[in-house]
C-alpha positions in Angstrom: 0.0 0.0 0.0 1.4 3.4 -0.9 1.8 6.3 1.4 -1.1 8.1 -0.4 -3.5 5.2 0.3 -2.5 5.1 4.0 -2.9 8.9 4.3 -6.3 8.7 2.6 -7.5 5.9 4.9 -6.3 7.8 7.9 -8.1 11.0 6.9 -11.2 9.1 5.9 -11.3 7.3 9.3 -10.8 10.7 11.1 -13.6 12.2 9.0 -16.0 9.3 9.9 -15.0 9.7 13.6 -15.8 13.4 13.6 -19.1 12.8 11.8 -20.1 10.1 14.2 -19.3 12.4 17.2 -21.3 15.3 15.8 -24.5 13.3 15.2 -25.9 11.5 12.2 -27.3 12.7 8.9 -30.9 12.4 8.0 -32.9 12.9 4.8 -36.7 13.0 5.2 -39.2 13.0 2.3 -42.9 12.7 2.1 -43.9 10.7 -1.0 -47.3 11.1 -2.6 -49.6 8.5 -4.2 -47.9 8.8 -7.6 -44.4 8.4 -6.2 -44.0 12.2 -6.3 -42.0 14.0 -3.6 -44.4 16.2 -1.7 -41.9 17.6 0.9 -38.2 16.9 1.6 -35.6 18.1 4.1 -32.1 17.3 5.3 -30.9 17.2 8.8 -27.2 17.1 9.3 -24.6 18.1 11.9 -23.1 21.5 11.5 -19.7 19.9 10.5 -21.4 18.6 7.3 -23.7 21.5 6.7 -21.2 23.4 4.5 -20.0 20.4 2.5 -19.5 21.4 -1.2 -20.8 18.0 -2.2 -24.1 18.4 -0.3 -26.1 18.8 -3.5 -24.7 15.5 -4.9 -25.6 13.8 -1.7 -29.1 15.1 -2.0 -29.5 13.5 -5.4 -28.1 10.2 -4.1 -30.5 10.4 -1.2 -33.5 11.0 -3.5 -32.4 8.0 -5.6 -32.1 5.8 -2.5 -35.5 6.9 -1.1 -37.2 6.4 -4.4 -35.6 2.9 -4.9 -36.9 1.9 -1.4 -40.5 2.7 -2.2 -41.2 -0.8 -3.6 -40.1 -2.3 -0.2 -42.2 0.2 1.7 -45.3 -0.7 -0.5 -44.6 -4.4 0.1 -44.3 -4.0 3.9 -47.3 -1.7 4.4 -49.7 -4.5 3.3 -48.2 -7.0 5.7 -48.7 -5.1 9.0 -51.3 -2.9 10.6 -48.6 -0.6 12.0 -48.1 2.8 10.5 -44.4 2.9 11.5 -42.6 0.3 9.4 -39.2 0.7 11.1 -36.2 -0.1 9.0 -37.3 -1.3 5.6 -34.0 -1.2 3.6 -30.2 -0.6 3.9 -28.0 0.9 1.2 -24.3 1.0 2.0 -24.1 3.1 5.2 -27.7 4.4 4.8 -30.7 2.9 6.6 -34.2 3.5 5.3 -37.1 3.8 7.7 -40.7 4.4 6.7 -44.1 5.4 8.0 -47.3 5.1 6.1 -50.3 7.4 6.8 -53.9 6.3 6.9 -54.3 8.0 3.5 -51.3 5.9 2.2 -48.9 8.8 2.0 -45.4 7.5 2.7 -42.8 9.2 5.0 -39.3 7.9 4.2 -36.3 8.7 6.3 -32.7 7.9 5.3 -30.3 7.9 8.2 -26.7 6.8 8.8 -27.1 5.8 12.4 -29.7 3.8 14.3 -32.1 6.0 16.2 -35.4 4.0 16.2 -37.1 5.8 19.1 -36.2 9.3 17.8 -37.3 8.5 14.2 -40.6 7.0 15.5 -41.3 10.1 17.6 -40.4 12.3 14.7 -42.7 10.5 12.3 -45.6 10.7 14.8 -45.2 14.4 15.3 -44.8 15.0 11.5 -47.9 12.9 10.9 -49.9 15.1 13.3 -48.5 18.2 11.6 -49.3 16.8 8.1 -52.9 15.9 9.0 -53.4 19.5 10.3 -51.8 20.9 7.1 -53.9 18.6 4.8 -57.1 19.8 6.4 -56.4 23.3 5.1 -59.1 23.8 2.4 -56.4 25.6 0.2 -54.1 22.6 0.2 -54.5 20.1 -2.6 -53.4 16.5 -1.6 -50.4 15.2 -3.5 -49.1 18.6 -4.4 -45.8 20.0 -3.0 -46.0 21.5 0.5 -44.8 25.1 0.3 -45.8 26.3 3.8 -43.2 28.1 5.8 -45.0 27.1 9.0 -44.9 23.4 8.1 -41.2 23.7 7.2 -40.5 25.3 10.6 -42.3 22.6 12.5 -40.4 19.9 10.6 -37.1 21.6 11.4 -38.1 21.9 15.1 -39.0 18.2 15.4 -35.9 17.2 13.4 -33.7 19.1 15.9 -35.7 17.7 18.9 -35.7 14.0 17.9 -32.9 13.5 15.4 -30.0 15.8 15.9 -29.8 15.9 19.7 
């Protein structure tokens, strides 16, 4: 092994250690009935927030979440629970899901196990989503563009995911 490879492995190990100490990364998306994204948000530690490759990671996260929808659809018919727990794993990413009574799918990609936090987050977001969907000016399956909804998702993300 060359000195460059050893140096790369050392820096990569150090990077993973710093990221694990500063909390995990999360990508949350609400998926509509036609597999369309209705709302999406990233939660990441401040050490990763200014990463220049953040946009590339977002596209990869969208791809992984979309690829896991078949597994979510399979599992939602085998249980009465809305929270499906971990439905898939892709490299270091875990995929957890929650299906609403109206069959909207909440998908969470995360790089660390935090089952209780994710379950609580999903429950709070479900309550927030139900309140938002009862708005007569909101049309189901269309993108959510409410600043209030976004603030609540950020609040619950900080409360349950990044603490």
